[in-house]
C-alpha positions as CSV (number, residue, x, y, z in Angstrom):
1,M,-4.8,23.7,-0.4
2,H,-3.3,26.4,-2.7
3,V,-0.6,28.2,-0.8
4,T,1.2,31.4,-1.5
5,A,4.6,29.9,-0.7
6,S,6.8,33.0,-1.4
7,S,6.2,36.6,-2.4
8,E,8.8,36.0,-5.2
9,L,6.6,33.4,-6.9
10,T,3.7,34.2,-9.2
11,L,1.9,30.9,-8.8
12,R,0.7,29.4,-5.6
13,R,1.8,25.9,-4.7
14,P,-0.5,22.9,-4.0
15,F,-0.3,21.0,-0.8
16,S,-2.4,18.1,0.6
17,V,-4.1,18.8,3.9
18,A,-2.1,16.4,6.1
19,G,-4.0,16.9,9.4
20,A,-6.4,18.9,11.5
21,R,-5.3,18.2,15.1
22,S,-7.1,21.1,16.7
23,P,-10.2,23.3,15.8
24,G,-9.4,26.0,13.3
25,T,-6.0,24.6,12.2
26,L,-4.7,22.7,9.3
27,E,-1.4,20.9,9.0
28,L,0.8,20.6,5.9
29,L,3.8,18.4,5.3
30,V,6.5,20.1,3.3
31,E,9.4,18.5,1.6
32,L,12.1,21.0,0.7
33,R,12.5,20.9,-3.1
34,G,12.4,24.4,-4.8
35,K,11.8,28.1,-4.1
36,G,8.3,27.6,-2.9
37,T,9.0,25.0,-0.2
38,H,12.2,26.7,0.9
39,G,10.3,29.9,1.1
40,L,7.7,28.3,3.4
41,A,10.4,26.8,5.6
42,A,12.1,30.1,6.0
43,L,9.0,31.8,7.4
44,P,9.1,32.7,11.1
45,E,6.7,31.0,13.5
46,G,3.4,32.9,13.6
47,A,3.8,34.3,10.1
48,S,0.6,34.8,8.0
49,V,0.4,32.8,4.7
50,P,-2.4,33.4,2.1
51,V,-4.1,30.2,1.1
52,M,-7.0,29.2,-1.1
53,G,-9.0,26.1,-0.4
54,P,-9.7,23.4,0.4
55,L,-9.9,22.7,-3.4
56,G,-11.4,19.8,-5.3
57,N,-12.9,16.6,-4.1
58,T,-12.1,14.1,-1.4
59,F,-11.9,10.3,-0.9
60,T,-14.9,8.0,-0.8
61,L,-15.0,6.3,2.7
62,P,-15.4,2.5,2.9
63,E,-18.8,1.0,3.4
64,P,-19.6,0.1,7.0
65,G,-17.7,-2.9,8.1
66,A,-15.3,-2.8,5.1
67,A,-11.6,-2.6,5.5
68,A,-9.2,0.0,4.0
69,V,-5.7,-0.2,2.6
70,L,-3.4,2.8,2.2
71,V,-0.6,2.6,-0.2
72,A,1.8,5.6,0.3
73,G,5.1,6.2,-1.5
74,G,7.5,8.6,0.0
75,I,6.0,12.0,0.6
76,G,2.7,10.5,-0.5
77,V,2.1,9.9,3.2
78,A,1.1,13.6,3.3
79,G,-1.9,13.0,1.1
80,L,-3.1,10.0,3.1
81,R,-2.4,11.1,6.7
82,Y,-5.7,13.0,7.2
83,L,-7.6,10.0,5.8
84,A,-5.7,7.6,8.0
85,D,-6.6,9.5,11.1
86,R,-10.2,9.6,10.1
87,L,-10.4,5.9,9.4
88,A,-8.6,5.0,12.6
89,A,-11.0,7.2,14.6
90,D,-14.0,5.5,12.9
91,G,-12.8,2.1,13.8
92,T,-12.2,1.0,10.2
93,P,-9.8,-2.0,9.9
94,L,-6.8,-0.4,8.4
95,L,-3.7,-1.7,6.7
96,M,-1.1,0.9,5.9
97,L,1.6,0.1,3.3
98,V,4.4,2.7,3.3
99,G,7.4,2.8,1.1
100,A,10.6,4.9,0.7
101,R,14.0,4.7,-0.9
102,T,15.6,4.2,2.5
103,K,14.5,4.1,6.1
104,D,15.5,7.7,6.6
105,G,12.7,8.7,4.1
106,L,10.0,6.9,6.0
107,L,7.2,9.0,7.6
108,T,5.5,6.3,9.5
109,D,5.7,8.2,12.8
110,L,3.1,10.6,11.4
111,L,0.5,7.8,10.9
112,P,-1.8,6.1,13.4
113,S,0.1,3.6,15.6
114,P,-0.5,-0.1,15.0
115,T,-2.8,-1.7,17.5
116,D,-2.3,-4.9,19.5
117,D,-5.6,-6.3,18.1
118,R,-4.3,-5.8,14.6
119,R,-7.2,-3.5,13.6
120,I,-4.6,-1.0,12.5
121,R,-1.5,-2.6,10.9
122,L,1.6,-1.2,9.2
123,R,3.9,-2.8,6.7
124,I,7.0,-1.1,5.3
125,A,9.1,-1.4,2.1
126,T,12.3,0.3,1.3
127,D,14.2,0.2,-2.0
128,D,17.5,-0.7,-0.3
129,G,16.0,-3.0,2.4
130,S,17.2,-0.8,5.2
131,E,13.8,-1.3,6.9
132,G,10.9,-3.7,6.2
133,R,10.6,-5.6,2.9
134,Q,13.2,-4.8,0.3
135,G,11.5,-3.4,-2.8
136,T,8.8,-1.0,-3.7
137,V,5.6,-0.3,-1.8
138,C,3.7,-1.5,-4.9
139,A,5.5,-4.9,-4.7
140,L,4.3,-5.1,-1.1
141,F,0.8,-4.1,-2.3
142,E,0.8,-6.8,-4.9
143,E,1.9,-9.3,-2.3
144,V,-1.2,-8.6,-0.1
145,A,-3.8,-7.7,-2.7
146,R,-4.7,-11.3,-3.5
147,D,-5.8,-11.9,0.1
148,L,-8.0,-8.8,0.5
149,A,-11.7,-9.1,0.7
150,P,-13.5,-7.7,-2.4
151,S,-15.1,-5.0,-0.3
152,T,-11.7,-3.6,0.8
153,R,-11.2,0.0,-0.4
154,V,-7.7,1.0,-1.5
155,Y,-6.3,4.5,-1.4
156,C,-2.9,5.5,-2.9
157,C,-0.7,8.5,-3.2
158,G,2.8,9.0,-4.4
159,P,4.8,9.6,-7.6
160,P,3.0,9.1,-11.0
161,G,4.7,5.8,-11.7
162,M,3.7,4.5,-8.3
163,I,0.1,5.5,-8.9
164,E,0.1,3.7,-12.2
165,E,1.5,0.5,-10.8
166,A,-0.9,0.6,-7.8
167,A,-3.8,1.1,-10.3
168,R,-2.7,-1.9,-12.3
169,I,-2.6,-4.1,-9.2
170,A,-6.0,-2.9,-7.9
171,R,-7.6,-3.5,-11.3
172,R,-6.2,-7.1,-11.6
173,A,-7.4,-7.8,-8.0
174,D,-10.8,-6.2,-8.8
175,L,-10.4,-3.9,-5.8
176,P,-12.0,-0.4,-5.6
177,C,-9.1,2.0,-5.6
178,E,-8.8,5.8,-5.5
179,G,-5.6,7.7,-6.2
180,L,-4.6,11.2,-5.1
181,L,-2.7,12.8,-7.9
182,E,0.2,15.2,-7.5
183,E,0.2,18.0,-10.1
184,I,1.4,21.6,-10.3
185,M,-1.6,23.8,-10.3
186,A,-1.7,27.4,-11.7
187,C,-5.2,28.7,-11.1
188,G,-6.6,26.1,-8.7
189,V,-10.1,26.3,-9.9
190,G,-10.0,24.5,-13.3
191,A,-10.1,27.6,-15.5
192,C,-6.5,27.5,-16.9
193,R,-6.6,23.7,-17.7
194,G,-2.9,23.5,-16.8
195,C,-3.2,20.4,-14.6
196,V,-5.4,18.2,-16.7
197,V,-5.1,14.4,-16.9
198,E,-6.6,12.0,-19.4
199,T,-9.5,9.8,-18.1
200,R,-12.0,7.5,-19.8
201,H,-14.4,10.5,-19.5
202,G,-12.2,13.0,-21.2
203,Y,-9.6,15.4,-19.8
204,K,-10.1,16.4,-16.2
205,A,-8.5,19.1,-14.1
206,V,-6.7,17.7,-11.0
207,C,-7.4,20.9,-9.0
208,S,-11.2,20.9,-9.5
209,D,-12.3,17.5,-10.7
210,G,-9.7,15.8,-8.5
211,P,-7.2,15.5,-7.0
212,V,-8.8,12.1,-6.1
213,F,-9.7,9.9,-9.0
214,D,-11.0,6.3,-9.3
215,V,-8.0,4.6,-10.8
216,R,-10.2,2.7,-13.2
217,D,-10.9,6.0,-14.9
218,L,-7.3,7.1,-15.4
219,I,-5.6,6.6,-18.7
220,F,-1.8,6.1,-18.5
221,E,0.7,6.2,-21.3
222,G,1.7,2.9,-22.8
223,P,0.1,-0.6,-22.3
224,R,-2.5,-0.8,-19.6
225,D,-5.0,-3.2,-18.2
226,A,-8.5,-3.1,-19.7
């Protein structure tokens, strides 16, 4: 969604749709960072906010019977929460890998609850080891990737470095993987070309060609897997 976060700002701010818990409503998760997010947080309950969207594409759902793995770093949970709810409702076997710097940054309470039959599972990584495995969520992903069935579909969202590392792991494990990219968007419709990323098919606008990309198509700076 492209949201007018504050009357003081010229450009809208992009947000992932993080849920739709009731008809006619959408949910956003907002981390307070700059003028836009602070402006949204300061609005009174019931205030009207101009929005444009939904924009761009969406995730490819797993084939019937196939499992799914979500790899979320920090606020990346916001980009995967709606998908997690959909997969859980569809009965898809789901492994959620969630990471943060510390346990205070975890947003696992916003995701589907693990089930006793292990159809929905959750594993956690924190940089300081305050909860779950000590290390990054991508280290956790690498740990489990070798044991995943080839039909398992992987979805990732988080900081650019996390997306790049998750893409490398998925490529080496030969797993289909889609990443939701986070970029500042000016126009929101692909006209200004301000949010382009390099892919194997040329430069693509995150707002209109994405924000979801097959990680095999993304070109990252520096050495990368073939």
